[in-house]
N, C-alpha and C positions, 0 to 999 in steps of 0.2 A: 832550500830551493822549493821543496814541496809546500812548505809553510807559506812562502811568499806567493806562490800560485793560488793557494787557498784564500789568502787575504785579498788578492786581486779579484778572485771569483766572487767573494762576499761583497766587495766594493761594487762590482758590476751588478750583482743582484739588488743592492740598495739603490743604485742608479735607475735600474729598470722599475723598481717599486715606486720610486719618486715620480718617474715619468707617468706611470699608470695612474697614480693618485691625481696628478695634475690634469690628466686627460679626463678622468671621472669628474673632477670638480668643474671643468669647463663644460662638459656635456650636461651636468646637473644644472649649472647656472643657466645655460641656454634653454633647457627644458622648463625650469621654473619661470624664466623671463617670458617664454611663450605662453605658459599657463596664466601668468599674471596679466598679460596683454589680453588674452581671451576673456578672462573673468571681468576685467575692467570694462571691456567692450560690452559684455552682457549686462553689466550693472548699468551702463549708460542706456542701452537699448530698452531695458525693462524697468528703468527708474528705481534701481535697487542700490544696495550697499555691498561693497566688496571689502573683505579683510583677509589677511594672511595669518592663519593659525599654525605656527610651527612650520611643517612641511605641506600644509593643506590649505589651498585657497577655498574660501567660503563666500558664496553670493546669497544674499537675502533680498527678496523683492516682494512687493504686495501683489496679491491677485484676489479679486473678489473681496471677501472679508477676512482673509488670512495671509500669513507670510509663507512664502515658498523658500526653501533653502536648497541650494545646490552646492555640493562639495566634492572634491577630488582628493584622493590619498594615494601616493605612489607605492605604498606597500612597505612592509618591514619584515623582519624575521618572524614576528609573531602575528602579523595581520596582512592579508592579501590586499593588493591594490583594488581601488574601486572609484567609480564616479556615481554619485547618488543624487536624486531629487526626492525631497520628502516634505511633508506638511502634516499638521494635525487637522482632522476633519470631524465634524459631528457624525456620529454613527449610533443613533439611538437604538436601532434594532440589532446591534452587535453583529452585523454582517461581516463575513470575511471572504477575501479573494486571494488566490495565489495563481499567478500565470508565469510559466517559464517555458523555455524552448523544448521541443521534443528531442529525445535521445533514444539510443537503443534500449536503455533501461526502462524508460517510460513506455516504449512500445511493448516490451515484455509485460510491464505492469498493466497496460490496457488489456492485453490478451488474458491476463489473470483476473480481470474484473476491477482494476483500480478505477476510482471515480475520475471521470473526465467529462466536463460539461461541453456540450456541442453548441456552437453558435449558428450552425446552418451554412456557414461558409467553408467549403472544403479546403480552400487555400489556407485559411487561418487555422482551422481545426487540425490540419495535417502538420502545421509548423509549431503549434503551441499546445501545452497541457494546461487545462483550465480547471481549477478547483474552487469550491466555495460552498457555503452552507445554505445558499438561497439561489437556486438555478435561475429563476425568473429575474431576480435582481441583477445577477451577473450578466445575463444576456441583454438586459436593458442598458447596462453600463457600456457593454462592448458594441457600441454603434459602429457603423461602417467607417466613419472617420477615425475612431480609436483603433479599429482593426488595421486600417491602412497605415497609420503611423507606427503601430507595433510591428507590422510586417517590414516597414522600411528600417526599423531599428534592430531587426532580428540578427544582423551580422555581428552586433555587439553583445549578444546573449543577455538580454535584459531579464530581470525577474521583477514582477509587479506584485506588490502585496498591499492588502488592506487588512490590518489587524488592530482590534480595539479602536482607538481613535487616530491611528497613524497610517497614512498612505505613503508608499515609497516605491520608486523605481531604482533598482540597483544594477549597475553594469560592472562586471568583474575586471575592470582595467581602467586606466586613466584615459579619457578621450583626448584626442590631440588636435582637433581643429574646430573652428567656430561653427561650421555647418553641423557637425555631430552634436554640439551642445544645443544648437537651435532645435534639432530634431528631438533630442532627449527632453528638453524643457517643453516644447510644443506638444509632445506625446503626453507628458504629465498633465499639462493644462487641459487637453482634450479629455483625458481620463477623469480629471476632477470635475469638469463640466458634466460628464455623464453620471458621476457619482451624486452630484448635487441634484440633478434633474430626476434621478431614479429613487430618491428617498422620499 
């Protein structure tokens, strides 16, 4: 009798596990279908190319004299989720920039003398930590238009970097709607315009 109840319980657990797996597959399929739709739309809008690399959609499109790449990755056990825009850029003076959102840790760091470049805009300076090896270059790049776009993007916690010859904006999650992709890409393009004009 007890053995019979145990087998029924195990059968019940298997049934629940199968239902959960089916639900996860349906949710994943809907998520990937929506991402595919967004990336295909961005490819049309920006005269680019879309491809699906394993679990990651990738958009490449031309801008000025370079290719811009946008990718999204849903995350795994070994790597967190992200949405990213990146490109190679000429950087003959080896300038570097790192911009990321203010946090309690960065507030403490500021009080202890950690480097933080100021743009002169209190709204922007209060929301972002700005680091770089050439303060004048960084403030030239951070035009009002770039600051405005980064402030609009702030809820997604972007990190902007220029290191060596690579420019990148990284968001620590997969963006879920077309408007957010527009904002991310337009922010990157405004930043690139500022980088090119400032060199």
